[in-house]
Structure formats: C-alpha cells, structure tokens
PDB file of N, H, CA, C and O in Angstrom:
ATOM      1  N   UNK A   1     186.838  63.167 -22.236  1.00  0.00           N
ATOM      2  CA  UNK A   1     186.563  63.242 -21.054  1.00  0.00           C
ATOM      3  C   UNK A   1     185.094  63.206 -21.145  1.00  0.00           C
ATOM      4  O   UNK A   1     184.590  62.421 -20.342  1.00  0.00           O
ATOM      5  N   UNK A   2     184.292  63.822 -21.883  1.00  0.00           N
ATOM      6  H   UNK A   2     184.702  64.459 -22.536  1.00  0.00           H
ATOM      7  CA  UNK A   2     182.865  63.879 -21.908  1.00  0.00           C
ATOM      8  C   UNK A   2     182.294  62.408 -22.293  1.00  0.00           C
ATOM      9  O   UNK A   2     181.191  62.177 -21.795  1.00  0.00           O
ATOM     10  N   UNK A   3     182.764  61.528 -22.970  1.00  0.00           N
ATOM     11  H   UNK A   3     183.659  61.716 -23.373  1.00  0.00           H
ATOM     12  CA  UNK A   3     182.211  60.199 -23.007  1.00  0.00           C
ATOM     13  C   UNK A   3     182.213  59.582 -21.559  1.00  0.00           C
ATOM     14  O   UNK A   3     181.254  59.014 -21.038  1.00  0.00           O
ATOM     15  N   UNK A   4     183.435  59.787 -21.004  1.00  0.00           N
ATOM     16  H   UNK A   4     184.215  60.249 -21.428  1.00  0.00           H
ATOM     17  CA  UNK A   4     183.669  59.165 -19.997  1.00  0.00           C
ATOM     18  C   UNK A   4     182.777  59.604 -18.688  1.00  0.00           C
ATOM     19  O   UNK A   4     182.523  58.728 -17.862  1.00  0.00           O
ATOM     20  N   UNK A   5     182.321  60.874 -18.492  1.00  0.00           N
ATOM     21  H   UNK A   5     182.527  61.586 -19.164  1.00  0.00           H
ATOM     22  CA  UNK A   5     181.171  61.169 -17.686  1.00  0.00           C
ATOM     23  C   UNK A   5     179.868  60.478 -17.921  1.00  0.00           C
ATOM     24  O   UNK A   5     179.183  59.854 -17.111  1.00  0.00           O
ATOM     25  N   UNK A   6     179.627  60.748 -19.385  1.00  0.00           N
ATOM     26  H   UNK A   6     180.184  61.255 -20.044  1.00  0.00           H
ATOM     27  CA  UNK A   6     178.515  59.828 -19.529  1.00  0.00           C
ATOM     28  C   UNK A   6     178.858  58.123 -19.282  1.00  0.00           C
ATOM     29  O   UNK A   6     177.904  57.670 -18.650  1.00  0.00           O
ATOM     30  N   UNK A   7     179.598  57.332 -19.482  1.00  0.00           N
ATOM     31  H   UNK A   7     180.374  57.700 -19.996  1.00  0.00           H
ATOM     32  CA  UNK A   7     179.725  55.914 -19.074  1.00  0.00           C
ATOM     33  C   UNK A   7     179.695  55.977 -17.915  1.00  0.00           C
ATOM     34  O   UNK A   7     178.840  55.170 -17.551  1.00  0.00           O
ATOM     35  N   UNK A   8     180.322  56.688 -16.695  1.00  0.00           N
ATOM     36  H   UNK A   8     181.017  57.344 -16.991  1.00  0.00           H
ATOM     37  CA  UNK A   8     180.429  56.382 -15.557  1.00  0.00           C
ATOM     38  C   UNK A   8     178.827  56.553 -14.771  1.00  0.00           C
ATOM     39  O   UNK A   8     178.385  55.928 -13.807  1.00  0.00           O
ATOM     40  N   UNK A   9     178.228  57.569 -15.536  1.00  0.00           N
ATOM     41  H   UNK A   9     178.587  58.077 -16.319  1.00  0.00           H
ATOM     42  CA  UNK A   9     176.698  58.148 -15.296  1.00  0.00           C
ATOM     43  C   UNK A   9     175.769  56.931 -15.707  1.00  0.00           C
ATOM     44  O   UNK A   9     174.826  56.615 -14.982  1.00  0.00           O
ATOM     45  N   UNK A  10     176.017  56.338 -16.739  1.00  0.00           N
ATOM     46  H   UNK A  10     176.783  56.596 -17.328  1.00  0.00           H
ATOM     47  CA  UNK A  10     175.151  55.222 -17.003  1.00  0.00           C
ATOM     48  C   UNK A  10     175.571  53.690 -16.435  1.00  0.00           C
ATOM     49  O   UNK A  10     174.745  52.809 -16.199  1.00  0.00           O
ATOM     50  N   UNK A  11     176.790  53.580 -16.294  1.00  0.00           N
ATOM     51  H   UNK A  11     177.461  54.295 -16.486  1.00  0.00           H
ATOM     52  CA  UNK A  11     177.291  52.534 -15.339  1.00  0.00           C
ATOM     53  C   UNK A  11     176.551  52.544 -14.219  1.00  0.00           C
ATOM     54  O   UNK A  11     176.166  51.450 -13.807  1.00  0.00           O
ATOM     55  N   UNK A  12     176.116  53.980 -13.343  1.00  0.00           N
ATOM     56  H   UNK A  12     176.428  54.869 -13.678  1.00  0.00           H
ATOM     57  CA  UNK A  12     175.659  53.915 -12.255  1.00  0.00           C
ATOM     58  C   UNK A  12     173.779  53.769 -12.034  1.00  0.00           C
ATOM     59  O   UNK A  12     172.997  53.804 -11.084  1.00  0.00           O
ATOM     60  N   UNK A  13     173.691  53.582 -13.623  1.00  0.00           N
ATOM     61  H   UNK A  13     174.326  53.553 -14.395  1.00  0.00           H
ATOM     62  CA  UNK A  13     172.287  53.598 -13.828  1.00  0.00           C
ATOM     63  C   UNK A  13     171.485  54.931 -12.637  1.00  0.00           C
ATOM     64  O   UNK A  13     170.733  54.887 -11.663  1.00  0.00           O
ATOM     65  N   UNK A  14     172.241  56.093 -13.492  1.00  0.00           N
ATOM     66  H   UNK A  14     172.852  56.128 -14.283  1.00  0.00           H
ATOM     67  CA  UNK A  14     171.825  57.417 -13.205  1.00  0.00           C
ATOM     68  C   UNK A  14     171.251  58.255 -14.384  1.00  0.00           C
ATOM     69  O   UNK A  14     171.801  58.229 -15.484  1.00  0.00           O
ATOM     70  N   UNK A  15     169.947  59.127 -14.101  1.00  0.00           N
ATOM     71  H   UNK A  15     169.500  59.149 -13.207  1.00  0.00           H
ATOM     72  CA  UNK A  15     169.571  59.716 -15.046  1.00  0.00           C
ATOM     73  C   UNK A  15     170.473  61.151 -15.086  1.00  0.00           C
ATOM     74  O   UNK A  15     171.078  61.591 -14.108  1.00  0.00           O
ATOM     75  N   UNK A  16     170.440  61.710 -16.257  1.00  0.00           N
ATOM     76  H   UNK A  16     169.949  61.353 -17.052  1.00  0.00           H
ATOM     77  CA  UNK A  16     171.076  63.173 -16.356  1.00  0.00           C
ATOM     78  C   UNK A  16     170.563  63.950 -15.320  1.00  0.00           C
ATOM     79  O   UNK A  16     171.364  64.554 -14.607  1.00  0.00           O
ATOM     80  N   UNK A  17     169.026  64.066 -15.055  1.00  0.00           N
ATOM     81  H   UNK A  17     168.375  63.575 -15.635  1.00  0.00           H
ATOM     82  CA  UNK A  17     168.256  64.869 -14.244  1.00  0.00           C
ATOM     83  C   UNK A  17     168.906  64.766 -12.786  1.00  0.00           C
ATOM     84  O   UNK A  17     169.300  65.779 -12.207  1.00  0.00           O
ATOM     85  N   UNK A  18     168.995  63.529 -12.242  1.00  0.00           N
ATOM     86  H   UNK A  18     168.675  62.707 -12.712  1.00  0.00           H
ATOM     87  CA  UNK A  18     169.401  62.947 -10.900  1.00  0.00           C
ATOM     88  C   UNK A  18     171.209  63.519 -10.754  1.00  0.00           C
ATOM     89  O   UNK A  18     171.714  64.002  -9.741  1.00  0.00           O
ATOM     90  N   UNK A  19     171.953  63.255 -12.197  1.00  0.00           N
ATOM     91  H   UNK A  19     171.542  62.863 -13.021  1.00  0.00           H
ATOM     92  CA  UNK A  19     173.203  63.747 -11.694  1.00  0.00           C
ATOM     93  C   UNK A  19     173.056  65.087 -11.396  1.00  0.00           C
ATOM     94  O   UNK A  19     173.502  65.448 -10.307  1.00  0.00           O
ATOM     95  N   UNK A  20     172.468  66.014 -12.204  1.00  0.00           N
ATOM     96  H   UNK A  20     172.106  65.721 -13.089  1.00  0.00           H
ATOM     97  CA  UNK A  20     172.330  67.234 -12.283  1.00  0.00           C
ATOM     98  C   UNK A  20     172.100  67.459 -10.883  1.00  0.00           C
ATOM     99  O   UNK A  20     172.767  68.362 -10.378  1.00  0.00           O
ATOM    100  N   UNK A  21     171.184  66.739 -10.042  1.00  0.00           N
ATOM    101  H   UNK A  21     170.643  66.005 -10.452  1.00  0.00           H
ATOM    102  CA  UNK A  21     170.498  67.179  -8.914  1.00  0.00           C
ATOM    103  C   UNK A  21     171.962  67.011  -7.999  1.00  0.00           C
ATOM    104  O   UNK A  21     172.397  67.943  -7.323  1.00  0.00           O
ATOM    105  N   UNK A  22     172.489  65.974  -8.071  1.00  0.00           N
ATOM    106  H   UNK A  22     172.136  65.216  -8.620  1.00  0.00           H
ATOM    107  CA  UNK A  22     173.922  65.910  -7.323  1.00  0.00           C
ATOM    108  C   UNK A  22     174.803  66.962  -7.240  1.00  0.00           C
ATOM    109  O   UNK A  22     175.504  67.295  -6.285  1.00  0.00           O
ATOM    110  N   UNK A  23     174.662  67.639  -8.742  1.00  0.00           N
ATOM    111  H   UNK A  23     174.092  67.369  -9.518  1.00  0.00           H
ATOM    112  CA  UNK A  23     175.943  68.483  -8.946  1.00  0.00           C
ATOM    113  C   UNK A  23     175.313  70.024  -8.586  1.00  0.00           C
ATOM    114  O   UNK A  23     175.944  71.078  -8.508  1.00  0.00           O
ATOM    115  N   UNK A  24     173.859  69.798  -8.394  1.00  0.00           N
ATOM    116  H   UNK A  24     173.346  68.942  -8.458  1.00  0.00           H
ATOM    117  CA  UNK A  24     173.532  71.449  -7.974  1.00  0.00           C
ATOM    118  C   UNK A  24     173.698  72.169  -9.664  1.00  0.00           C
ATOM    119  O   UNK A  24     174.505  73.073  -9.882  1.00  0.00           O
ATOM    120  N   UNK A  25     172.902  71.656 -10.619  1.00  0.00           N
ATOM    121  H   UNK A  25     172.247  70.922 -10.442  1.00  0.00           H
ATOM    122  CA  UNK A  25     173.124  72.258 -11.671  1.00  0.00           C
ATOM    123  C   UNK A  25     171.887  71.729 -12.401  1.00  0.00           C
ATOM    124  O   UNK A  25     171.385  70.732 -11.883  1.00  0.00           O
ATOM    125  N   UNK A  26     171.241  72.252 -13.611  1.00  0.00           N
ATOM    126  H   UNK A  26     171.649  73.062 -14.032  1.00  0.00           H
ATOM    127  CA  UNK A  26     170.141  71.825 -14.351  1.00  0.00           C
ATOM    128  C   UNK A  26     170.742  70.859 -15.216  1.00  0.00           C
ATOM    129  O   UNK A  26     171.921  70.630 -15.487  1.00  0.00           O
ATOM    130  N   UNK A  27     169.378  70.208 -15.685  1.00  0.00           N
ATOM    131  H   UNK A  27     168.420  70.395 -15.465  1.00  0.00           H
ATOM    132  CA  UNK A  27     169.600  68.794 -16.519  1.00  0.00           C
ATOM    133  C   UNK A  27     170.409  69.445 -17.813  1.00  0.00           C
ATOM    134  O   UNK A  27     171.456  68.934 -18.211  1.00  0.00           O
ATOM    135  N   UNK A  28     169.925  70.423 -18.328  1.00  0.00           N
ATOM    136  H   UNK A  28     169.075  70.838 -18.004  1.00  0.00           H
ATOM    137  CA  UNK A  28     170.296  71.107 -19.883  1.00  0.00           C
ATOM    138  C   UNK A  28     172.072  71.166 -19.518  1.00  0.00           C
ATOM    139  O   UNK A  28     172.904  70.567 -20.199  1.00  0.00           O
ATOM    140  N   UNK A  29     172.388  71.972 -18.371  1.00  0.00           N
ATOM    141  H   UNK A  29     171.713  72.459 -17.818  1.00  0.00           H
ATOM    142  CA  UNK A  29     174.033  72.386 -18.218  1.00  0.00           C
ATOM    143  C   UNK A  29     174.598  71.055 -18.095  1.00  0.00           C
ATOM    144  O   UNK A  29     175.566  70.909 -18.842  1.00  0.00           O
ATOM    145  N   UNK A  30     174.218  69.719 -17.178  1.00  0.00           N
ATOM    146  H   UNK A  30     173.431  69.838 -16.572  1.00  0.00           H
ATOM    147  CA  UNK A  30     174.720  68.766 -17.183  1.00  0.00           C
ATOM    148  C   UNK A  30     174.718  68.140 -18.640  1.00  0.00           C
ATOM    149  O   UNK A  30     175.676  67.397 -18.854  1.00  0.00           O
ATOM    150  N   UNK A  31     173.938  68.283 -19.541  1.00  0.00           N
ATOM    151  H   UNK A  31     173.160  68.886 -19.367  1.00  0.00           H
ATOM    152  CA  UNK A  31     173.545  67.426 -20.738  1.00  0.00           C
ATOM    153  C   UNK A  31     174.744  68.337 -21.660  1.00  0.00           C
ATOM    154  O   UNK A  31     175.523  67.756 -22.416  1.00  0.00           O
ATOM    155  N   UNK A  32     174.752  69.519 -21.509  1.00  0.00           N
ATOM    156  H   UNK A  32     174.119  69.991 -20.895  1.00  0.00           H
ATOM    157  CA  UNK A  32     175.946  70.193 -22.361  1.00  0.00           C
ATOM    158  C   UNK A  32     177.221  69.674 -21.689  1.00  0.00           C
ATOM    159  O   UNK A  32     178.135  69.654 -22.513  1.00  0.00           O
ATOM    160  N   UNK A  33     177.563  69.288 -20.590  1.00  0.00           N
ATOM    161  H   UNK A  33     176.820  69.305 -19.921  1.00  0.00           H
ATOM    162  CA  UNK A  33     178.925  68.661 -20.110  1.00  0.00           C
ATOM    163  C   UNK A  33     179.089  67.324 -20.927  1.00  0.00           C
ATOM    164  O   UNK A  33     180.047  66.966 -21.613  1.00  0.00           O
ATOM    165  N   UNK A  34     177.956  66.714 -20.682  1.00  0.00           N
ATOM    166  H   UNK A  34     177.179  67.006 -20.125  1.00  0.00           H
ATOM    167  CA  UNK A  34     178.311  65.609 -21.655  1.00  0.00           C
ATOM    168  C   UNK A  34     178.591  65.519 -22.969  1.00  0.00           C
ATOM    169  O   UNK A  34     179.285  64.679 -23.541  1.00  0.00           O
ATOM    170  N   UNK A  35     177.928  66.559 -23.467  1.00  0.00           N
ATOM    171  H   UNK A  35     177.364  67.241 -23.002  1.00  0.00           H
ATOM    172  CA  UNK A  35     177.960  66.444 -24.979  1.00  0.00           C
ATOM    173  C   UNK A  35     179.248  67.440 -25.552  1.00  0.00           C
ATOM    174  O   UNK A  35     179.371  67.692 -26.750  1.00  0.00           O
ATOM    175  N   UNK A  36     180.137  67.934 -24.551  1.00  0.00           N
ATOM    176  H   UNK A  36     180.038  67.729 -23.577  1.00  0.00           H
ATOM    177  CA  UNK A  36     180.934  68.680 -24.751  1.00  0.00           C
ATOM    178  C   UNK A  36     181.009  70.181 -25.196  1.00  0.00           C
ATOM    179  O   UNK A  36     182.012  70.734 -25.648  1.00  0.00           O
ATOM    180  N   UNK A  37     179.736  70.765 -24.986  1.00  0.00           N
ATOM    181  H   UNK A  37     178.922  70.316 -24.620  1.00  0.00           H
ATOM    182  CA  UNK A  37     179.155  71.610 -25.602  1.00  0.00           C
ATOM    183  C   UNK A  37     179.833  73.365 -24.175  1.00  0.00           C
ATOM    184  O   UNK A  37     180.048  74.573 -24.279  1.00  0.00           O
ATOM    185  N   UNK A  38     179.871  72.381 -23.173  1.00  0.00           N
ATOM    186  H   UNK A  38     179.696  71.400 -23.088  1.00  0.00           H
ATOM    187  CA  UNK A  38     180.388  73.331 -22.273  1.00  0.00           C
ATOM    188  C   UNK A  38     181.370  72.995 -21.424  1.00  0.00           C
ATOM    189  O   UNK A  38     181.108  71.985 -20.770  1.00  0.00           O
ATOM    190  N   UNK A  39     182.187  73.386 -21.253  1.00  0.00           N
ATOM    191  H   UNK A  39     182.399  74.206 -21.785  1.00  0.00           H
ATOM    192  CA  UNK A  39     183.662  73.535 -20.235  1.00  0.00           C
ATOM    193  C   UNK A  39     183.243  73.143 -19.282  1.00  0.00           C
ATOM    194  O   UNK A  39     182.267  73.782 -18.890  1.00  0.00           O
ATOM    195  N   UNK A  40     183.692  71.914 -18.363  1.00  0.00           N
ATOM    196  H   UNK A  40     184.484  71.394 -18.681  1.00  0.00           H
ATOM    197  CA  UNK A  40     183.215  71.388 -16.980  1.00  0.00           C
ATOM    198  C   UNK A  40     184.146  72.145 -16.124  1.00  0.00           C
ATOM    199  O   UNK A  40     185.369  72.105 -16.263  1.00  0.00           O
ATOM    200  N   UNK A  41     183.475  72.887 -15.167  1.00  0.00           N
ATOM    201  H   UNK A  41     182.482  72.920 -15.055  1.00  0.00           H
ATOM    202  CA  UNK A  41     184.416  73.738 -14.172  1.00  0.00           C
ATOM    203  C   UNK A  41     185.044  72.470 -12.969  1.00  0.00           C
ATOM    204  O   UNK A  41     184.626  71.373 -12.599  1.00  0.00           O
ATOM    205  N   UNK A  42     186.164  73.261 -12.663  1.00  0.00           N
ATOM    206  H   UNK A  42     186.504  74.152 -12.963  1.00  0.00           H
ATOM    207  CA  UNK A  42     187.342  72.281 -11.819  1.00  0.00           C
ATOM    208  C   UNK A  42     186.177  71.675 -10.725  1.00  0.00           C
ATOM    209  O   UNK A  42     186.094  70.483 -10.429  1.00  0.00           O
ATOM    210  N   UNK A  43     185.560  72.433 -10.348  1.00  0.00           N
ATOM    211  H   UNK A  43     185.628  73.402 -10.588  1.00  0.00           H
ATOM    212  CA  UNK A  43     184.716  72.102  -8.909  1.00  0.00           C
ATOM    213  C   UNK A  43     183.839  71.163  -9.391  1.00  0.00           C
ATOM    214  O   UNK A  43     183.671  70.249  -8.584  1.00  0.00           O
ATOM    215  N   UNK A  44     183.215  71.055 -10.417  1.00  0.00           N
ATOM    216  H   UNK A  44     183.351  71.798 -11.072  1.00  0.00           H
ATOM    217  CA  UNK A  44     182.376  69.845 -10.887  1.00  0.00           C
ATOM    218  C   UNK A  44     183.002  68.628 -11.333  1.00  0.00           C
ATOM    219  O   UNK A  44     182.434  67.536 -11.345  1.00  0.00           O
ATOM    220  N   UNK A  45     184.411  68.882 -11.769  1.00  0.00           N
ATOM    221  H   UNK A  45     184.872  69.769 -11.760  1.00  0.00           H
ATOM    222  CA  UNK A  45     185.093  67.807 -11.849  1.00  0.00           C
ATOM    223  C   UNK A  45     185.687  67.201 -10.778  1.00  0.00           C
ATOM    224  O   UNK A  45     186.157  66.067 -10.868  1.00  0.00           O
ATOM    225  N   UNK A  46     185.716  68.001  -9.531  1.00  0.00           N
ATOM    226  H   UNK A  46     185.334  68.923  -9.458  1.00  0.00           H
ATOM    227  CA  UNK A  46     186.079  67.428  -8.089  1.00  0.00           C
ATOM    228  C   UNK A  46     184.906  66.637  -7.518  1.00  0.00           C
ATOM    229  O   UNK A  46     184.966  65.685  -6.739  1.00  0.00           O
ATOM    230  N   UNK A  47     183.715  67.272  -8.109  1.00  0.00           N
ATOM    231  H   UNK A  47     183.667  68.045  -8.742  1.00  0.00           H
ATOM    232  CA  UNK A  47     182.268  66.356  -7.413  1.00  0.00           C
ATOM    233  C   UNK A  47     181.822  65.257  -7.812  1.00  0.00           C
ATOM    234  O   UNK A  47     181.140  64.427  -7.211  1.00  0.00           O
ATOM    235  N   UNK A  48     182.431  65.261  -9.395  1.00  0.00           N
ATOM    236  H   UNK A  48     182.985  65.935  -9.883  1.00  0.00           H
ATOM    237  CA  UNK A  48     182.024  64.090 -10.208  1.00  0.00           C
ATOM    238  C   UNK A  48     183.310  63.060  -9.526  1.00  0.00           C
ATOM    239  O   UNK A  48     182.996  61.912  -9.211  1.00  0.00           O
ATOM    240  N   UNK A  49     184.583  63.479  -9.346  1.00  0.00           N
ATOM    241  H   UNK A  49     184.838  64.411  -9.602  1.00  0.00           H
ATOM    242  CA  UNK A  49     185.684  62.566  -8.891  1.00  0.00           C
ATOM    243  C   UNK A  49     184.990  61.781  -7.500  1.00  0.00           C
ATOM    244  O   UNK A  49     184.681  60.590  -7.462  1.00  0.00           O
ATOM    245  N   UNK A  50     184.867  62.569  -6.611  1.00  0.00           N
ATOM    246  H   UNK A  50     185.118  63.537  -6.642  1.00  0.00           H
ATOM    247  CA  UNK A  50     184.163  62.322  -5.257  1.00  0.00           C
ATOM    248  C   UNK A  50     183.128  61.316  -5.105  1.00  0.00           C
ATOM    249  O   UNK A  50     183.134  60.397  -4.286  1.00  0.00           O
ATOM    250  N   UNK A  51     181.880  61.682  -6.321  1.00  0.00           N
ATOM    251  H   UNK A  51     181.875  62.429  -6.986  1.00  0.00           H
ATOM    252  CA  UNK A  51     180.787  60.773  -6.478  1.00  0.00           C
ATOM    253  C   UNK A  51     181.280  59.457  -6.759  1.00  0.00           C
ATOM    254  O   UNK A  51     181.232  58.560  -5.918  1.00  0.00           O
ATOM    255  N   UNK A  52     181.659  59.338  -7.685  1.00  0.00           N
ATOM    256  H   UNK A  52     181.698  60.067  -8.368  1.00  0.00           H
ATOM    257  CA  UNK A  52     182.114  58.345  -8.402  1.00  0.00           C
ATOM    258  C   UNK A  52     183.581  57.508  -7.853  1.00  0.00           C
ATOM    259  O   UNK A  52     183.888  56.413  -8.324  1.00  0.00           O
ATOM    260  N   UNK A  53     184.080  57.931  -7.216  1.00  0.00           N
ATOM    261  H   UNK A  53     183.831  58.821  -6.834  1.00  0.00           H
ATOM    262  CA  UNK A  53     185.345  57.395  -6.320  1.00  0.00           C
ATOM    263  C   UNK A  53     186.360  57.052  -7.667  1.00  0.00           C
ATOM    264  O   UNK A  53     186.764  55.957  -8.058  1.00  0.00           O
ATOM    265  N   UNK A  54     186.584  58.286  -8.164  1.00  0.00           N
ATOM    266  H   UNK A  54     186.256  59.176  -7.847  1.00  0.00           H
ATOM    267  CA  UNK A  54     187.618  57.962  -9.134  1.00  0.00           C
ATOM    268  C   UNK A  54     188.322  59.087  -9.405  1.00  0.00           C
ATOM    269  O   UNK A  54     187.747  60.161  -9.231  1.00  0.00           O
ATOM    270  N   UNK A  55     189.868  59.075  -9.940  1.00  0.00           N
ATOM    271  H   UNK A  55     190.336  58.203 -10.081  1.00  0.00           H
ATOM    272  CA  UNK A  55     190.523  60.343 -10.022  1.00  0.00           C
ATOM    273  C   UNK A  55     190.158  61.299 -11.052  1.00  0.00           C
ATOM    274  O   UNK A  55     189.691  60.897 -12.118  1.00  0.00           O
ATOM    275  N   UNK A  56     190.339  62.563 -10.813  1.00  0.00           N
ATOM    276  H   UNK A  56     190.718  62.890  -9.947  1.00  0.00           H
ATOM    277  CA  UNK A  56     190.400  63.333 -11.976  1.00  0.00           C
ATOM    278  C   UNK A  56     190.710  63.406 -13.121  1.00  0.00           C
ATOM    279  O   UNK A  56     190.145  63.874 -14.109  1.00  0.00           O
ATOM    280  N   UNK A  57     192.252  62.602 -12.858  1.00  0.00           N
ATOM    281  H   UNK A  57     192.711  62.222 -12.055  1.00  0.00           H
ATOM    282  CA  UNK A  57     192.857  62.248 -14.109  1.00  0.00           C
ATOM    283  C   UNK A  57     192.296  61.093 -15.069  1.00  0.00           C
ATOM    284  O   UNK A  57     192.561  61.088 -16.271  1.00  0.00           O
ATOM    285  N   UNK A  58     191.446  60.046 -14.412  1.00  0.00           N
ATOM    286  H   UNK A  58     191.230  60.050 -13.435  1.00  0.00           H
ATOM    287  CA  UNK A  58     190.469  59.296 -15.093  1.00  0.00           C
ATOM    288  C   UNK A  58     189.371  60.109 -15.635  1.00  0.00           C
ATOM    289  O   UNK A  58     189.022  59.910 -16.799  1.00  0.00           O
ATOM    290  N   UNK A  59     188.890  60.845 -15.047  1.00  0.00           N
ATOM    291  H   UNK A  59     189.174  61.007 -14.101  1.00  0.00           H
ATOM    292  CA  UNK A  59     187.480  61.647 -15.599  1.00  0.00           C
ATOM    293  C   UNK A  59     188.340  62.391 -16.989  1.00  0.00           C
ATOM    294  O   UNK A  59     187.849  62.158 -18.094  1.00  0.00           O
ATOM    295  N   UNK A  60     189.235  63.014 -16.944  1.00  0.00           N
ATOM    296  H   UNK A  60     189.633  63.203 -16.047  1.00  0.00           H
ATOM    297  CA  UNK A  60     189.985  64.002 -18.174  1.00  0.00           C
ATOM    298  C   UNK A  60     190.625  63.172 -19.227  1.00  0.00           C
ATOM    299  O   UNK A  60     191.048  63.653 -20.278  1.00  0.00           O
ATOM    300  N   UNK A  61     190.695  61.681 -18.860  1.00  0.00           N
ATOM    301  H   UNK A  61     190.351  61.291 -18.006  1.00  0.00           H
ATOM    302  CA  UNK A  61     191.403  61.043 -19.719  1.00  0.00           C
ATOM    303  C   UNK A  61     192.878  60.771 -19.592  1.00  0.00           C
ATOM    304  O   UNK A  61     193.439  59.941 -20.308  1.00  0.00           O
ATOM    305  N   UNK A  62     193.412  61.378 -18.803  1.00  0.00           N
ATOM    306  H   UNK A  62     192.956  62.052 -18.222  1.00  0.00           H
ATOM    307  CA  UNK A  62     194.845  61.300 -18.829  1.00  0.00           C
ATOM    308  C   UNK A  62     195.458  59.831 -18.670  1.00  0.00           C
ATOM    309  O   UNK A  62     196.542  59.468 -19.126  1.00  0.00           O
ATOM    310  N   UNK A  63     194.503  59.010 -17.891  1.00  0.00           N
ATOM    311  H   UNK A  63     193.622  59.305 -17.520  1.00  0.00           H
ATOM    312  CA  UNK A  63     194.983  57.736 -17.426  1.00  0.00           C
ATOM    313  C   UNK A  63     193.347  56.820 -17.512  1.00  0.00           C
ATOM    314  O   UNK A  63     192.172  57.168 -17.399  1.00  0.00           O
ATOM    315  N   UNK A  64     193.943  55.719 -17.728  1.00  0.00           N
ATOM    316  H   UNK A  64     194.897  55.436 -17.819  1.00  0.00           H
ATOM    317  CA  UNK A  64     192.678  54.869 -18.075  1.00  0.00           C
ATOM    318  C   UNK A  64     192.369  54.086 -16.669  1.00  0.00           C
ATOM    319  O   UNK A  64     191.280  53.530 -16.527  1.00  0.00           O
ATOM    320  N   UNK A  65     193.400  54.058 -15.590  1.00  0.00           N
ATOM    321  H   UNK A  65     194.285  54.511 -15.705  1.00  0.00           H
ATOM    322  CA  UNK A  65     193.172  53.662 -14.169  1.00  0.00           C
ATOM    323  C   UNK A  65     192.191  54.663 -13.352  1.00  0.00           C
ATOM    324  O   UNK A  65     192.386  55.873 -13.238  1.00  0.00           O
ATOM    325  N   UNK A  66     191.398  54.139 -12.953  1.00  0.00           N
ATOM    326  H   UNK A  66     191.240  53.156 -13.045  1.00  0.00           H
ATOM    327  CA  UNK A  66     190.547  55.023 -12.329  1.00  0.00           C
ATOM    328  C   UNK A  66     190.719  55.122 -10.762  1.00  0.00           C
ATOM    329  O   UNK A  66     189.974  55.709  -9.978  1.00  0.00           O
ATOM    330  N   UNK A  67     191.877  54.411 -10.484  1.00  0.00           N
ATOM    331  H   UNK A  67     192.483  53.933 -11.121  1.00  0.00           H
ATOM    332  CA  UNK A  67     192.094  54.278  -8.727  1.00  0.00           C
ATOM    333  C   UNK A  67     192.422  55.860  -8.666  1.00  0.00           C
ATOM    334  O   UNK A  67     192.612  56.620  -9.615  1.00  0.00           O
ATOM    335  N   UNK A  68     192.437  56.177  -7.102  1.00  0.00           N
ATOM    336  H   UNK A  68     192.283  55.559  -6.331  1.00  0.00           H
ATOM    337  CA  UNK A  68     192.734  57.247  -6.809  1.00  0.00           C
ATOM    338  C   UNK A  68     194.224  57.237  -5.928  1.00  0.00           C
ATOM    339  O   UNK A  68     194.355  56.718  -4.819  1.00  0.00           O
ATOM    340  N   UNK A  69     195.117  57.817  -6.565  1.00  0.00           N
ATOM    341  H   UNK A  69     195.011  58.239  -7.465  1.00  0.00           H
ATOM    342  CA  UNK A  69     196.555  57.658  -5.711  1.00  0.00           C
ATOM    343  C   UNK A  69     196.457  58.504  -4.581  1.00  0.00           C
ATOM    344  O   UNK A  69     196.223  59.690  -4.814  1.00  0.00           O
ATOM    345  N   UNK A  70     196.607  58.091  -3.235  1.00  0.00           N
ATOM    346  H   UNK A  70     196.797  57.128  -3.045  1.00  0.00           H
ATOM    347  CA  UNK A  70     196.638  58.578  -2.165  1.00  0.00           C
ATOM    348  C   UNK A  70     197.832  58.109  -1.347  1.00  0.00           C
ATOM    349  O   UNK A  70     198.001  58.532  -0.203  1.00  0.00           O
TER     350      UNK A  70
END
C-alpha cells in the first residue's frame, strides 16, 4: 500500500508537500504514510481514493485494478 500511494503521487507529478496540503496534514506525516512508519487513517485513504479516482481496494493492494466499481 505504501509504495502504491508513492507511485500514485509520483505519476501525478506531485510533491509530498503538495499532497500533504491536499490531505491537510504535514509533509512529515505524509512522508511517514509513504514509508509505512505511520498507519493511514481511513479518512485519508478515502481522500486519496477520491483524489486519484481509484478504489480504496487498489490503494490497499487488494486488487490491481484501479477502477472504482459503482
């Protein structure tokens, strides 16, 4: 999951600082999410899912299909 959020961010040409602004947290907290040093709260997973337009299951590594099933 941690590599996946880093890959999503990098594929969007976003810095950690900018993503932290989007998520309303510090750059250090966001960095800790990417490094797996801090658990990602559910509400942050949902924000990431909406921002990148991928499913939470994709972020969590449950599926390799990023599409959201509606």
